[in-house]
C-alpha positions in Angstrom: -6.9 6.4 -18.6 -9.8 4.7 -16.7 -12.6 6.4 -18.6 -15.3 3.9 -19.5 -13.2 1.1 -18.1 -13.9 -1.5 -15.3 -11.6 -1.5 -12.3 -11.5 -4.2 -9.6 -10.1 -3.6 -6.1 -9.2 -6.7 -4.0 -9.5 -6.0 -0.3 -11.5 -2.9 -1.4 -13.3 -2.3 1.8 -10.1 -1.3 3.6 -8.7 2.2 4.1 -7.3 2.4 0.5 -10.4 1.2 -1.2 -12.6 3.7 0.7 -10.4 6.5 -0.6 -9.6 5.2 -4.0 -13.3 4.7 -5.1 -14.6 8.3 -4.6 -11.4 9.9 -5.9 -11.3 7.7 -9.0 -15.0 8.1 -9.7 -14.7 11.9 -9.6 -11.5 12.2 -11.6 -11.6 9.4 -14.3 -15.3 8.6 -14.8 -14.9 4.8 -15.1 -17.7 2.6 -16.2 -17.6 0.4 -13.1 -15.5 -0.2 -9.9 -15.9 -3.6 -8.3 -15.1 -4.1 -4.7 -13.8 -7.7 -4.1 -13.5 -8.7 -0.5 -14.5 -11.4 2.0 -16.1 -9.4 4.8 -19.8 -9.0 4.1 -20.3 -6.5 7.0 -17.6 -4.2 5.7 -19.1 -4.4 2.2 -22.6 -3.6 3.7 -21.2 -0.6 5.5 -19.3 0.7 2.4 -22.3 0.1 0.2 -24.3 2.5 2.3 -21.8 5.3 1.3 -22.4 4.6 -2.4 -26.1 3.7 -2.4 -26.8 6.3 -5.0 -23.8 5.3 -7.2 -24.6 2.5 -9.6 -21.0 2.4 -10.9 -19.9 0.8 -7.6 -20.5 -3.0 -7.3 -19.7 -5.5 -4.6 -18.4 -9.0 -5.0 -17.9 -11.3 -2.0 -14.8 -13.5 -2.4 -11.3 -14.3 -1.2 -8.0 -14.1 -3.1 -7.3 -17.6 -1.8 -10.2 -18.8 -4.0 -8.8 -19.1 -7.5 -12.2 -19.9 -9.1 -13.9 -17.0 -7.5 -11.3 -14.6 -8.8 -11.8 -15.9 -12.3 -15.5 -15.1 -12.0 -14.9 -11.7 -10.5 -12.4 -10.6 -13.2 -14.7 -11.2 -16.1 -14.6 -8.0 -18.2 -12.2 -6.2 -15.9 -9.6 -3.9 -17.4 -7.6 -2.8 -14.4 -6.9 -4.3 -10.9 -5.6 -2.8 -7.7 -4.5 -5.5 -5.3 -5.0 -4.3 -1.8 -6.0 -7.5 -0.1 -3.5 -8.7 2.6 -3.1 -10.1 6.0 -1.1 -7.1 7.3 -1.1 -6.8 11.1 2.5 -7.7 12.1 1.8 -9.7 15.4 -1.2 -11.4 13.8 1.1 -12.7 11.0 3.8 -13.8 13.5 1.3 -15.9 15.4 -0.7 -17.1 12.3 2.0 -17.7 9.7 0.2 -20.2 7.6 -2.8 -17.9 7.2 -0.6 -15.0 6.2 1.1 -17.0 3.5 -2.2 -18.3 2.1 -3.4 -14.7 1.6 -0.3 -12.8 0.8 1.6 -15.3 -1.3 -0.9 -17.9 -2.6 -3.5 -15.1 -3.1 -1.0 -13.2 -5.2 -0.3 -16.2 -7.3 -4.0 -16.8 -7.9 -4.5 -13.2 -8.9 -1.6 -13.1 -11.3 -2.8 -16.3 -13.1 -6.4 -15.1 -13.2 -5.5 -11.6 -14.5 -3.4 -13.1 -17.3 -6.0 -15.6 -18.3 -8.9 -13.1 -18.2 -7.0 -10.5 -20.2 -6.7 -7.7 -17.6 -4.7 -4.8 -19.0 -2.8 -3.6 -16.0 -2.4 -4.6 -12.3 -1.0 -2.6 -9.4 -0.2 -4.4 -6.2 0.1 -2.4 -2.9 3.2 -3.2 -1.0 4.7 -2.0 2.3 7.9 -0.6 3.7 8.2 -3.9 5.6 8.9 -5.7 2.3 12.3 -3.9 2.2 14.9 -5.9 4.2 12.1 -7.8 6.0 12.5 -9.0 9.6 8.9 -10.2 10.1 6.7 -12.7 8.4 4.3 -10.0 7.0 7.3 -8.2 5.4 8.7 -11.5 4.1 5.4 -12.5 2.5 5.0 -9.0 0.9 8.5 -9.2 -0.5 7.6 -12.5 -2.0 4.4 -11.0 -3.4 6.4 -8.1 -4.9 8.7 -10.6 -6.6 5.7 -12.6 -7.9 4.1 -9.5 -9.4 7.4 -8.4 -11.0 7.9 -11.8 -12.6 4.3 -11.9 -13.6 5.2 -9.7 -16.5 7.3 -12.6 -17.9 4.5 -15.0 -17.3 2.1 -12.8 -19.2 4.2 -12.9 -22.3 2.1 -12.2 -25.4 -1.1 -11.9 -23.3 -0.1 -8.3 -22.6 -1.1 -8.1 -18.9 1.3 -5.7 -17.1 2.0 -5.8 -13.4 3.6 -3.1 -11.2 3.9 -2.5 -7.4 3.4 0.6 -5.2 5.2 0.7 -1.9 4.5 3.0 1.0 4.6 3.1 4.8 2.4 4.3 7.6 -0.9 5.8 6.3 -1.9 8.7 8.4 -5.2 8.3 10.2 -6.1 4.9 8.7 -7.9 2.3 10.9 -5.5 0.7 13.3 -2.7 3.2 12.7 -0.8 5.1 15.3 -2.7 8.4 15.2 -6.2 7.0 15.9 -4.5 4.6 18.4 -3.0 7.5 20.4 -6.3 9.5 20.1 -8.2 6.6 21.6 -5.9 6.7 24.7 -5.7 10.4 25.1 -8.1 10.6 27.9 -6.2 8.0 30.0 -3.3 10.4 30.3 -0.8 7.7 29.3 0.4 6.7 25.8 2.5 3.5 25.3 5.6 4.1 23.2 7.4 1.0 21.9 10.8 2.7 21.7 11.5 6.4 22.0 13.9 6.3 19.0 11.3 4.9 16.7 10.5 6.8 13.4 7.8 6.4 10.8 7.1 7.6 7.3 3.9 9.8 7.0 1.7 9.5 3.9 -1.9 10.4 3.5 -4.5 8.2 1.8 -4.9 10.8 -1.0 -1.2 10.6 -1.7 -1.3 6.8 -1.8 -4.2 6.9 -4.3 -2.4 9.4 -6.5 0.8 7.2 -6.5 -1.3 4.3 -7.7 -2.8 6.5 -10.5 0.7 7.5 -11.5 2.0 3.9 -11.5 -0.9 2.8 -13.8 0.0 5.6 -16.3 3.8 5.3 -16.1 4.4 1.5 -15.9 5.9 -0.7 -18.5 5.8 -3.7 -16.2 7.8 -4.8 -13.1 8.5 -1.4 -11.6 8.2 -0.7 -7.8 7.1 2.9 -7.1 8.1 4.6 -3.8 6.7 8.0 -3.0 8.9 10.7 -1.4 7.2 11.5 1.9 8.2 13.0 5.3 9.1 11.2 8.5 8.3 11.8 12.1 9.4 10.4 15.5 6.7 8.4 17.2 7.3 10.4 20.4 6.6 13.6 18.4 3.4 12.1 17.0 2.3 11.3 20.5 3.1 14.7 21.8 1.0 16.4 19.0 -1.9 14.1 19.6 -1.9 14.3 23.4 0.5 17.0 24.7 -0.5 16.5 28.3 -0.1 12.7 28.3 2.8 10.8 29.8 4.7 8.6 27.4 5.6 5.1 28.7 8.2 3.0 26.9 6.8 -0.5 26.7 9.2 -2.2 24.2 9.0 -3.3 20.6 6.4 -5.8 19.6 7.3 -9.1 18.0 8.5 -8.5 14.4 8.4 -4.7 14.7 11.1 -2.5 13.2 12.6 0.5 14.9 12.6 2.5 11.6 10.8 2.0 8.3 12.7 1.4 5.1 11.3 1.5 1.6 14.5 1.2 -0.5 17.4 -0.9 0.8 21.0 -0.5 -0.4 20.7 -3.9 -2.2 18.1 -2.2 -4.4 20.2 0.9 -5.1 21.8 -0.5 -8.3 18.3 -0.7 -9.8 16.8 2.4 -8.3 16.1 5.8 -10.0 15.0 9.1 -8.5 12.3 11.4 -9.9 10.9 14.6 -8.6 8.2 13.1 -6.4 9.1 9.4 -6.1 11.7 6.6 -6.5 11.4 3.7 -8.9 13.0 0.3 -8.3 13.4 -1.5 -11.6 13.4 -5.3 -12.0 16.8 -7.0 -11.7 15.6 -9.7 -14.2 15.6 -9.7 -18.0 17.8 -6.6 -18.2 14.7 -4.5 -17.4 16.8 -2.3 -15.1 18.5 -0.9 -18.2 15.3 -0.4 -20.2 15.0 3.3 -21.4 11.2 2.9 -21.4 11.3 2.1 -17.7 14.0 4.6 -16.7 12.6 7.5 -18.7 13.9 10.7 -17.1 15.1 9.1 -13.9 18.4 9.8 -12.2 20.4 6.8 -10.9 20.8 6.9 -7.1 24.1 6.5 -5.3 25.5 2.9 -4.9 25.0 3.1 -1.1 21.6 4.7 -1.2 18.8 3.8 1.2 15.5 5.4 1.8 14.6 5.0 5.5 12.5 6.9 7.9 15.4 7.8 10.3 17.7 9.1 7.5 15.0 10.7 5.4 16.0 14.3 4.5 12.3 15.4 4.8 10.6 15.7 8.1 7.0 16.6 9.1 6.9 19.2 11.9 4.4 19.5 14.7 2.4 22.3 13.0 1.9 20.3 9.8 0.6 17.3 11.7 -1.7 19.4 13.8 -3.1 21.0 10.7 -3.6 17.6 9.1 -5.4 16.2 12.2 -7.7 19.3 12.3 -8.6 18.9 8.6 -9.3 15.2 8.8 -10.5 14.8 12.4 -13.9 13.4 11.4 -12.5 10.5 9.3 -9.5 9.5 11.4 -9.7 5.8 12.3 -13.0 5.3 10.5 -11.6 3.7 7.3 
């Protein structure tokens, strides 16, 4: 699908971009991948990894800057929107800045992609956008709605928008596994709540879900991958079996469990072998055979949450994953 095409990744110096670029170059042989982000130091560090790869280009810019987006999108076929203000406490204490990036930035990108004739756009979302209780989640739910409605805005221009939603990315910078590893030598790990659970997805799985969404989408779908859960106390025990676990309380805006499909979405949600798909409630798109395909309608009271998830990752599986990825944990 991406062969001889140009792809732009907003926020491309983050964990997702650092995995998406090499995987996509190897599998699809695109003409060019453009990394669009505002941090010149992260771009410089990432550029060193691809110094012998002339298909990877770097473009300094911010999704808040509408004019810069128009310039960056010239000749682009596909866009992955990964740029976001996403640290929950940061968003709580800097709400205006979070809205500027996650909401205004989404609006800018949608307009620019339509006007520049981009074929397809996938926006990365989060479990926190499902029944949000914090500002980050609320802005990402708004962003999801904007990208879904963007398909109506595009009209005859033909640009199609979809969304991919997933939770805790294993080993990514700032996530729980490298955080616990950094404190292992102290002998004490802070646990916000001993009941807390989290979904577990690898970066490889996140990239593969984006690929699938690009290939499958008609426009307006939200894709949710089926992945296992773990209790945070179990993650801590695997990372540092000798460490004491101290319960310190939930941070502002933090959820006890992750949720990716709420019961309000159940009437529009279909199940597939490896994922769920939430169809748009607008324009009768939820009954579109082209969007449903071979999906199976979920139960009316269905939810997909980390505490009621039927699939769980055991200690041995997490230990094996850590051993296989130790060198890269927390580096991207």
